[in-house]
C-alpha positions in Angstrom: 38.7 91.4 -82.0 42.5 91.9 -81.5 42.9 92.1 -85.3 40.2 94.8 -85.6 41.7 96.9 -82.8 45.2 96.4 -84.3 43.9 97.5 -87.7 42.3 100.6 -86.2 45.5 101.6 -84.4 47.6 101.0 -87.6 45.2 103.1 -89.7 45.2 105.9 -87.1 49.0 105.9 -86.9 49.3 106.0 -90.7 46.8 108.9 -90.8 48.7 110.8 -88.1 52.0 110.4 -90.1 50.3 111.6 -93.3 48.9 114.7 -91.4 52.4 115.5 -90.0 54.0 115.1 -93.5 51.5 117.5 -95.1 51.9 120.1 -92.4 55.7 120.1 -92.3 55.7 122.0 -95.6 54.7 125.2 -93.8 57.5 124.5 -91.3 60.0 124.7 -94.2 59.3 128.4 -94.8 60.0 131.5 -92.8 56.9 133.4 -94.0 59.0 135.9 -96.0 57.7 136.0 -99.6 58.0 138.4 -102.5 55.8 138.4 -105.6 56.6 140.1 -108.9 54.3 140.5 -111.9 55.6 139.1 -115.2 54.8 141.2 -118.2 54.5 140.0 -121.8 57.8 140.3 -123.6 56.7 139.7 -127.2 53.7 139.4 -129.4 52.5 136.4 -127.4 49.7 137.0 -124.9 51.6 135.7 -121.9 51.7 137.1 -118.3 52.0 135.7 -114.8 53.9 136.0 -111.6 57.1 134.9 -110.0 57.0 134.2 -106.2 60.1 134.0 -104.1 59.6 132.2 -100.8 62.3 132.0 -98.1 63.0 128.6 -96.7 64.2 128.1 -93.1 67.6 127.1 -94.4 67.9 130.5 -96.2 67.4 129.2 -99.7 64.6 130.3 -102.0 61.7 128.5 -103.5 61.1 130.2 -106.8 57.6 129.6 -108.3 56.8 130.8 -111.8 53.2 130.8 -113.0 52.3 131.8 -116.5 49.0 132.1 -118.3 48.7 131.7 -122.0 51.2 128.9 -122.6 50.3 125.6 -124.2 51.8 122.4 -125.6 54.7 120.4 -124.2 57.5 122.8 -125.1 59.8 123.8 -122.2 60.3 127.5 -121.7 63.7 128.3 -120.1 63.7 130.6 -117.1 66.8 132.7 -116.3 67.8 135.3 -113.8 70.1 138.0 -115.2 71.9 140.8 -113.4 70.9 144.3 -114.3 67.8 145.8 -115.8 65.5 143.7 -118.1 66.1 146.1 -121.0 69.9 145.5 -121.0 70.9 143.4 -124.1 73.5 140.6 -123.9 73.1 139.9 -120.2 74.8 136.8 -118.9 72.7 134.1 -117.2 73.2 134.6 -113.5 71.0 131.6 -112.6 69.0 129.0 -114.5 65.8 127.8 -113.1 63.6 124.8 -114.0 61.7 125.5 -117.2 58.1 126.3 -117.5 56.2 123.5 -119.3 53.7 124.9 -121.7 50.6 123.0 -120.9 51.2 123.3 -117.2 52.3 126.9 -117.1 54.4 126.6 -114.0 58.0 126.0 -112.8 59.3 125.3 -109.3 63.0 125.6 -108.3 64.7 125.6 -105.0 67.5 128.1 -105.7 70.6 127.6 -103.6 73.4 128.2 -106.2 73.9 130.5 -109.2 75.7 129.8 -112.4 79.2 130.2 -111.0 78.3 127.7 -108.2 78.4 130.3 -105.5 75.5 130.1 -102.9 72.7 132.5 -102.8 70.1 133.2 -100.0 66.7 134.6 -100.2 67.9 137.9 -98.7 70.7 138.1 -101.3 68.3 137.3 -104.1 65.8 140.0 -103.1 68.6 142.5 -102.8 70.0 141.9 -106.3 69.8 144.4 -109.1 68.4 141.7 -111.4 65.7 140.6 -113.8 64.0 137.3 -114.8 63.2 136.3 -118.3 61.2 133.3 -119.6 62.2 132.4 -123.2 60.1 130.8 -125.9 62.6 128.0 -126.5 66.0 126.7 -125.4 67.6 126.7 -128.8 67.2 127.9 -132.4 65.8 131.3 -133.4 63.1 131.1 -130.8 65.6 131.2 -127.9 65.9 135.0 -128.4 62.1 135.5 -128.0 61.2 136.6 -124.5 57.7 135.4 -123.5 57.6 137.2 -120.2 59.8 138.9 -117.7 60.2 141.3 -114.8 62.8 143.3 -113.0 63.3 141.7 -109.6 65.1 142.6 -106.3 66.0 146.3 -106.0 65.4 146.7 -109.7 61.6 146.0 -109.3 60.9 149.5 -108.2 62.2 150.9 -111.5 59.1 149.6 -113.4 56.5 151.9 -111.9 56.1 154.1 -115.0 54.8 151.6 -117.5 55.7 149.1 -120.3 59.1 147.3 -120.0 61.5 147.0 -123.0 63.2 143.6 -123.1 66.9 143.1 -124.1 67.8 139.9 -125.8 69.9 137.6 -123.6 73.5 136.5 -124.4 73.4 133.1 -126.2 74.7 130.2 -124.2 
């Protein structure tokens, strides 16, 4: 009987720990969130969203979700300063790539390319854009699958189709 009661208590305590672990995810976020629509940047039928979620430590969880990707190719994701149509923009921050058959990327952004820190509030106040490339190297690296102006630049897209400037090669 003691073994049965001990087993029940152990199972209950494990379940309680699992419940706490799954609910702490919400405690990591402030509730501040910004969503941008990603437009197709080439002849590929790709679109999606990028969601910026503020974490309680001030960092940003960046979630990229694309539809229309396939295969196992990794699609690099970059943030650039300036309007999306500006050619030759330096990479301000590199994010985790989108995997084709999954169509998503998750990155906790705390630092940018020059190793300086960035917060959610700073990111959403940037004059910036985000671009998702077809490939990391070769001729396909200059093909932009999707992108959007973000931060204060986002309001500049209200009139219609975006034009995409090619990024500076790394």
